[in-house]
C-alpha positions as CSV (number, residue, x, y, z in Angstrom):
1,M,-20.3,-24.4,-30.7
2,I,-19.5,-21.6,-28.2
3,H,-22.2,-19.1,-27.5
4,A,-21.4,-15.5,-26.8
5,H,-22.6,-15.7,-23.2
6,T,-20.1,-18.5,-22.6
7,L,-17.0,-16.3,-23.3
8,P,-17.2,-14.4,-19.9
9,A,-17.3,-17.7,-18.1
10,L,-14.2,-18.9,-19.9
11,L,-12.4,-15.6,-19.3
12,N,-13.1,-16.0,-15.5
13,H,-11.2,-19.3,-15.6
14,G,-8.3,-17.8,-17.6
15,Y,-9.3,-19.1,-21.0
16,G,-10.4,-17.4,-24.2
17,I,-11.6,-18.4,-27.6
18,E,-8.1,-18.6,-29.0
19,Q,-7.1,-21.2,-26.3
20,V,-10.2,-23.3,-27.2
21,K,-9.4,-23.1,-30.9
22,Q,-5.7,-24.0,-30.3
23,W,-6.5,-26.9,-28.1
24,R,-9.1,-28.3,-30.5
25,T,-6.7,-27.9,-33.4
26,E,-4.0,-29.8,-31.4
27,Q,-6.5,-32.5,-30.7
28,E,-7.5,-32.8,-34.3
29,K,-3.8,-33.0,-35.4
30,A,-3.4,-35.8,-32.9
31,G,-6.3,-37.7,-34.5
32,K,-8.7,-36.9,-31.6
33,P,-11.7,-34.9,-32.9
34,S,-13.0,-32.9,-30.0
35,S,-15.9,-30.7,-29.0
36,F,-16.3,-27.7,-26.7
37,D,-17.5,-30.1,-24.1
38,D,-14.2,-32.1,-24.4
39,F,-12.3,-28.8,-23.9
40,L,-14.3,-28.1,-20.7
41,L,-13.7,-31.7,-19.4
42,A,-10.0,-31.5,-20.2
43,H,-9.6,-28.3,-18.2
44,Q,-11.8,-29.4,-15.3
45,L,-14.6,-27.0,-16.0
46,C,-18.3,-27.8,-15.6
47,V,-20.0,-29.0,-18.7
48,D,-23.5,-28.5,-17.4
49,C,-23.3,-24.8,-17.0
50,R,-20.5,-24.2,-19.5
51,A,-18.1,-23.0,-16.7
52,A,-20.5,-20.1,-15.7
53,G,-21.6,-21.5,-12.4
54,K,-25.1,-20.4,-13.1
55,F,-28.0,-20.8,-15.6
56,I,-30.4,-18.2,-16.9
57,S,-33.6,-19.3,-15.2
58,G,-36.0,-16.6,-16.5
59,V,-36.5,-12.9,-17.2
60,H,-37.9,-10.0,-15.3
61,W,-39.0,-6.7,-16.6
62,Q,-40.9,-3.5,-15.9
63,D,-43.6,-2.6,-18.4
64,S,-44.4,0.9,-19.6
65,S,-46.9,1.3,-16.7
66,G,-44.1,0.6,-14.2
67,V,-45.5,-2.9,-13.3
68,E,-42.9,-5.5,-12.5
69,H,-43.2,-8.9,-14.2
70,T,-41.2,-12.1,-13.8
71,M,-41.3,-15.1,-16.2
72,E,-39.5,-18.2,-15.1
73,L,-38.5,-21.0,-17.5
74,L,-39.4,-24.6,-17.0
75,A,-35.8,-25.5,-17.9
76,P,-32.7,-23.2,-17.9
77,G,-32.1,-21.6,-21.3
78,V,-29.8,-19.3,-23.2
79,P,-30.4,-15.5,-23.7
80,E,-31.2,-15.8,-27.4
81,T,-34.0,-18.3,-26.6
82,I,-35.5,-16.2,-23.8
83,A,-35.4,-12.9,-25.8
84,S,-37.1,-14.5,-28.8
85,L,-39.8,-16.1,-26.7
86,H,-40.6,-12.9,-24.9
87,Q,-39.8,-10.3,-27.6
88,R,-43.3,-8.8,-27.6
89,E,-43.2,-8.2,-23.8
90,L,-39.6,-7.0,-23.6
91,K,-39.8,-4.7,-26.7
92,N,-41.8,-2.1,-24.8
93,A,-40.3,-2.7,-21.4
94,L,-38.7,0.2,-19.6
95,R,-36.0,-2.2,-18.4
96,W,-35.4,-5.9,-18.2
97,D,-32.8,-8.4,-17.1
98,Y,-32.3,-12.2,-16.7
99,T,-32.8,-14.1,-13.5
100,Y,-30.3,-16.7,-12.6
101,A,-30.1,-20.0,-10.8
102,T,-26.9,-21.6,-9.4
103,C,-25.6,-24.7,-11.2
104,K,-26.4,-27.7,-8.9
105,V,-23.6,-29.8,-10.5
106,C,-20.7,-27.5,-9.7
107,G,-22.3,-25.5,-6.8
108,G,-21.7,-22.2,-8.7
109,T,-17.9,-22.6,-9.1
110,G,-17.9,-23.4,-12.8
111,K,-15.5,-26.2,-12.1
112,Q,-16.0,-30.0,-12.4
113,P,-17.1,-31.4,-9.0
114,R,-14.5,-33.6,-7.4
């Protein structure tokens, strides 16, 4: 499955959803069922960070009183998970955004290490 936040990473490497679908269809026709991870591997992209070069590591926000808050995750996650976990805090926030950590496997390049 390809999450919406993965698409910009693919585009940065010159690929889009259609290329992934086409490649997977070709693999299926050749009798080689494949996953999104297989696509990443075949195109020398990092599987750990899904070619993004970074992980969402937490969220930071400013509450209605102007106080800044930061909540780090124990393990990197995806936006949907973070937003659902912190919906109450973020619903009334004046502004909020994710914090990021560089992927240690690819060193932030989004490509498979050599």
